[in-house]
C-alpha positions in Angstrom: 90.1 -62.0 42.6 91.3 -65.5 41.6 94.8 -66.7 42.5 97.6 -66.8 39.9 97.4 -69.8 37.5 93.8 -70.5 38.3 93.0 -71.6 34.7 93.3 -75.3 33.7 95.3 -76.2 30.7 92.2 -76.8 28.7 90.6 -73.5 29.7 93.8 -71.6 28.9 94.0 -73.2 25.4 90.4 -72.4 24.6 90.9 -68.8 25.6 94.1 -68.4 23.6 92.4 -69.9 20.6 89.5 -67.4 21.0 92.0 -64.6 21.4 93.6 -65.5 18.0 90.5 -66.2 16.0 87.7 -64.0 17.3 86.6 -61.2 14.9 85.2 -59.1 17.8 87.7 -56.8 19.4 85.6 -56.6 22.6 85.6 -60.4 23.0 89.4 -60.5 22.5 89.8 -57.8 25.1 87.6 -59.6 27.7 89.5 -62.9 27.1 92.8 -61.1 27.5 91.6 -59.8 30.9 91.1 -63.4 32.1 94.5 -64.5 30.7 96.3 -61.6 32.4 94.6 -62.4 35.7 95.8 -66.0 35.3 99.3 -64.5 34.8 99.0 -62.9 38.3 98.2 -59.3 37.2 96.0 -57.1 39.4 92.9 -55.3 38.2 94.8 -52.0 38.3 97.7 -53.4 36.3 95.3 -54.8 33.7 93.4 -51.6 33.5 96.6 -49.6 32.9 98.1 -52.1 30.4 94.9 -52.3 28.2 93.9 -48.7 28.7 90.4 -49.5 29.8 88.4 -48.6 32.9 89.0 -50.4 36.2 85.3 -51.2 36.5 85.4 -52.9 33.1 88.2 -55.2 34.2 86.3 -55.9 37.5 83.1 -56.7 35.6 84.6 -59.2 33.2 86.7 -60.8 35.9 83.5 -61.9 37.5 81.2 -62.4 34.5 83.7 -63.9 32.1 83.4 -67.8 32.4 86.4 -69.7 30.9 84.2 -72.7 30.5 81.5 -70.8 28.6 82.9 -68.6 25.8 79.4 -67.2 25.1 79.7 -65.4 28.4 82.3 -63.0 26.8 79.6 -61.7 24.4 77.9 -58.7 26.0 74.2 -59.5 25.9 73.4 -55.9 27.0 74.5 -54.6 23.5 72.4 -57.0 21.5 69.7 -55.3 19.5 70.6 -51.6 20.2 66.9 -50.8 20.6 66.0 -52.3 23.9 63.0 -50.1 24.4 61.7 -50.6 20.9 58.7 -52.9 20.4 57.4 -54.4 17.2 54.4 -52.1 17.5 56.8 -49.1 17.7 58.7 -50.1 14.5 55.5 -50.8 12.6 54.1 -47.4 13.5 57.4 -45.8 12.6 57.4 -47.4 9.1 53.8 -46.3 8.7 54.4 -42.7 9.8 57.4 -42.2 7.5 55.3 -43.0 4.5 52.8 -40.2 5.3 53.1 -36.6 4.6 53.5 -34.7 7.9 50.6 -32.5 6.9 48.3 -35.6 7.1 49.1 -35.7 10.9 48.5 -32.0 11.4 52.0 -30.6 11.1 53.1 -27.7 9.0 56.6 -28.8 8.1 57.2 -30.7 4.9 59.5 -33.5 5.8 60.3 -36.0 8.5 63.7 -36.0 10.1 64.8 -38.7 12.6 64.5 -36.3 15.5 61.0 -35.3 14.5 60.0 -38.9 14.1 61.4 -39.6 17.6 59.4 -36.7 19.1 56.2 -37.7 17.4 56.4 -41.4 18.3 57.2 -40.6 21.9 53.9 -38.8 22.1 52.1 -41.7 20.5 53.8 -44.7 22.2 55.5 -43.2 25.4 58.8 -44.8 24.2 61.5 -42.1 24.3 64.3 -42.6 21.8 66.9 -40.3 20.4 67.0 -39.2 16.7 70.1 -41.3 16.2 68.4 -44.4 17.5 65.5 -43.9 15.1 68.0 -43.3 12.3 69.6 -46.7 13.1 66.3 -48.4 13.0 65.4 -46.9 9.6 68.8 -47.8 8.2 68.4 -51.4 9.4 65.0 -51.4 7.6 66.8 -50.3 4.4 65.8 -46.6 4.5 68.3 -43.9 3.4 68.4 -40.1 3.7 68.9 -38.6 0.2 69.5 -35.2 -1.3 67.7 -34.5 -4.6 70.0 -33.5 -7.5 70.2 -29.7 -7.9 72.6 -27.6 -9.9 72.9 -24.0 -11.2 76.1 -24.5 -13.2 74.4 -24.7 -16.5 72.8 -21.3 -16.0 76.0 -19.5 -14.9 78.3 -17.3 -16.9 81.9 -18.3 -15.9 83.4 -15.1 -17.2 81.1 -12.9 -15.1 81.7 -15.1 -12.1 85.5 -15.0 -12.4 85.4 -11.2 -12.8 83.2 -10.8 -9.8 85.4 -13.2 -7.7 88.5 -11.1 -8.5 86.7 -7.9 -7.5 85.3 -9.5 -4.3 88.8 -10.7 -3.3 90.2 -7.2 -3.7 87.4 -5.8 -1.5 88.2 -8.5 1.1 91.9 -7.6 1.1 91.1 -3.9 1.7 88.6 -4.7 4.5 91.1 -6.9 6.3 94.1 -4.5 6.1 92.1 -1.2 6.3 88.9 -2.0 8.2 88.4 1.7 9.0 88.1 2.5 5.3 86.1 -0.4 4.0 83.5 -2.9 5.3 82.0 -5.7 3.3 78.4 -6.7 4.1 76.7 -9.7 2.5 73.0 -9.0 2.2 70.0 -11.2 1.5 66.4 -12.0 2.4 65.0 -15.3 3.5 61.7 -16.9 4.6 61.3 -19.3 7.5 58.2 -21.4 7.7 56.5 -23.7 10.1 56.3 -25.9 7.1 60.0 -26.4 6.3 60.4 -27.8 2.8 63.7 -29.7 2.4 64.7 -32.0 -0.4 66.2 -34.6 1.9 63.7 -37.3 2.8 63.6 -40.8 4.2 62.7 -43.3 1.5 63.3 -46.9 0.6 66.6 -47.7 -1.1 66.2 -47.3 -4.9 63.4 -44.8 -4.7 63.1 -41.0 -4.3 60.1 -39.4 -2.8 58.5 -36.3 -4.4 58.1 -33.2 -2.2 55.4 -30.6 -2.9 56.7 -27.1 -2.5 53.8 -25.6 -0.6 54.2 -23.0 2.2 50.7 -21.9 2.8 51.0 -20.3 6.2 53.2 -19.7 9.2 55.9 -17.8 7.5 58.5 -15.4 9.0 60.4 -13.1 6.6 63.8 -11.9 7.5 66.2 -9.4 5.8 69.7 -9.1 7.0 73.4 -8.8 6.5 76.7 -10.3 7.6 80.0 -8.3 7.9 82.9 -10.2 6.6 85.7 -9.3 9.0 84.0 -10.1 12.3 81.0 -12.0 11.1 78.7 -9.5 12.8 75.1 -10.2 11.8 72.1 -7.9 11.5 68.7 -9.5 10.9 65.4 -7.6 10.6 61.9 -9.2 10.7 59.8 -7.8 7.8 56.3 -8.2 6.5 57.4 -8.6 2.9 60.5 -8.2 0.8 60.0 -5.1 -1.5 61.8 -1.9 -2.6 60.6 0.2 0.3 61.6 -2.4 2.9 65.0 -2.8 1.2 65.5 1.0 1.4 64.6 1.0 5.1 67.1 -1.7 5.9 69.8 0.1 4.0 69.0 3.1 6.2 69.3 0.9 9.3 72.6 -0.6 8.1 74.0 2.9 7.5 72.9 4.1 10.9 74.4 1.0 12.5 77.9 1.6 11.0 77.6 5.4 11.7 76.8 4.6 15.4 79.9 2.4 15.6 81.9 5.2 14.0 80.7 7.7 16.6 81.3 5.3 19.5 85.0 5.1 18.4 85.3 8.8 19.1 84.6 10.3 15.6 82.3 13.1 14.7 79.0 12.2 13.0 79.2 15.0 10.5 82.6 13.7 9.2 81.1 10.2 8.4 80.5 10.8 4.7 84.0 12.2 4.1 86.1 10.0 6.5 83.9 7.1 7.4 84.2 3.5 6.0 82.8 2.7 2.6 80.1 0.1 3.0 80.2 -2.5 0.2 76.9 -4.4 0.1 77.0 -7.7 -1.8 73.5 -8.8 -2.8 71.6 -10.7 -5.5 69.6 -9.4 -8.5 66.1 -9.3 -7.0 64.1 -6.8 -8.9 63.3 -4.6 -5.9 67.1 -4.3 -5.2 67.5 -2.6 -8.6 64.5 -0.2 -8.6 65.8 3.1 -10.0 64.1 5.4 -7.6 65.5 3.4 -4.6 69.0 3.3 -6.0 68.9 7.0 -6.6 67.8 7.7 -3.0 70.5 5.4 -1.5 73.2 7.1 -3.6 72.0 10.6 -2.7 71.3 10.1 1.0 73.8 7.4 1.9 76.9 8.0 -0.2 79.0 5.6 1.9 77.0 2.6 0.7 78.0 1.0 -2.5 75.9 -1.9 -3.9 77.6 -4.7 -5.7 75.3 -7.2 -7.4 76.2 -10.9 -7.8 76.5 -12.5 -11.1 73.3 -14.3 -12.1 72.7 -17.6 -10.4 75.6 -17.3 -8.0 74.3 -17.6 -4.5 77.5 -19.4 -3.5 79.3 -16.0 -3.5 76.9 -14.6 -0.9 78.1 -15.6 2.6 74.7 -14.7 4.0 73.3 -17.8 2.3 75.3 -19.9 4.8 73.7 -18.0 7.7 70.2 -18.8 6.4 71.1 -22.4 5.6 72.6 -23.0 9.1 69.5 -21.4 10.7 67.1 -23.5 8.6 69.1 -26.6 9.3 68.9 -25.9 13.0 65.1 -25.4 13.1 64.4 -28.3 10.7 64.2 -30.7 13.6 62.1 -28.5 15.8 58.3 -28.8 16.3 56.7 -25.3 16.5 53.2 -24.7 17.8 53.0 -21.1 16.6 54.7 -18.5 14.4 55.6 -16.6 17.6 57.7 -19.6 18.8 59.5 -19.7 15.5 60.2 -15.9 15.5 61.5 -16.1 19.1 64.0 -18.8 18.2 65.1 -17.0 15.1 65.8 -13.8 17.0 68.0 -15.8 19.4 69.8 -17.5 16.6 70.3 -14.5 14.2 70.5 -11.5 16.5 71.7 -12.8 19.8 74.6 -14.9 18.5 73.3 -18.3 19.4 73.7 -19.7 15.9 77.0 -21.5 15.5 78.1 -21.6 11.9 80.9 -23.7 10.2 82.1 -21.0 7.8 84.1 -23.3 5.5 81.4 -25.9 5.1 79.6 -26.8 1.8 75.9 -26.2 1.0 74.8 -29.0 -1.2 71.5 -27.5 -2.3 72.9 -24.2 -3.7 74.4 -25.5 -6.9 78.0 -24.7 -6.5 78.9 -26.1 -3.2 82.2 -24.3 -2.4 82.3 -20.6 -1.6 84.8 -18.4 -3.5 86.0 -16.6 -0.5 
């Protein structure tokens, strides 16, 4: 470490001028390290005073040259893409203009993470998705949502009435959980070919996405309990009235088993057990008269409450599907079995982390009513 007052007057004036005029906070910090050293401060004192690492002080004490102000610019940070070659960038820009199907993939859009995985196979250069994203942004690419809204199809009067009823159910389920449970119910399909409206495209243009899902699909039907966010997800062949009835039986049996485990008698479930409020959409097989009659007769604890038309934002299960699809959107699957295995871990084994108050931009109304 240099002795105190090692700088010449000319060196000190240059450094002080750079400290005043430089637009780069890193350069000002490195210049200040040298000036504090000239004032007799130790590495440790400078580290404590500036709130930076001891090793950072030691590095610039050696590499910062008072006679060469360019030395205070960290050459290691220039470019941000040290591993990237011109060939890599040219291939990236060529691939992003292609439909993934042209390259043998079953998903419908490129994400930065998928591009990084594909280009690593092709070039051997391993980058993160965020690095690829920065390259694309530097090349004037943006990641856009297509415009989508349901508001023109909704009935505000029906929505407000349903919202009030739902809020009353929620109050009861919170204060009297033994007498009422709210389950949001829905069906969803997950495909190897994930169709999403958000795509990389040149600024000022929007790419069109074909809505094709020809093969590699996993269908799921399930529900979410409001109070504890308990999830039930069943893999099904196809969403129809029979399957819906079978899953209502499964839901009823699940709540009954919890009731018995708590020390209650199974034969008292209908009279004393909780009412199961199931919030679901208006799919035709949900409203088949024979099925509704069977549910009412055989499972009197279950009460179906249908959403107002075009109101998926009132169904909290939509957020579960959205979060799961968002998670798998960056994954490359070689088979349906791989997709199904991951979905089971996410939906049934609790590995899917959900931000419950977030917005879903492709569901029309973006804010949930609950």
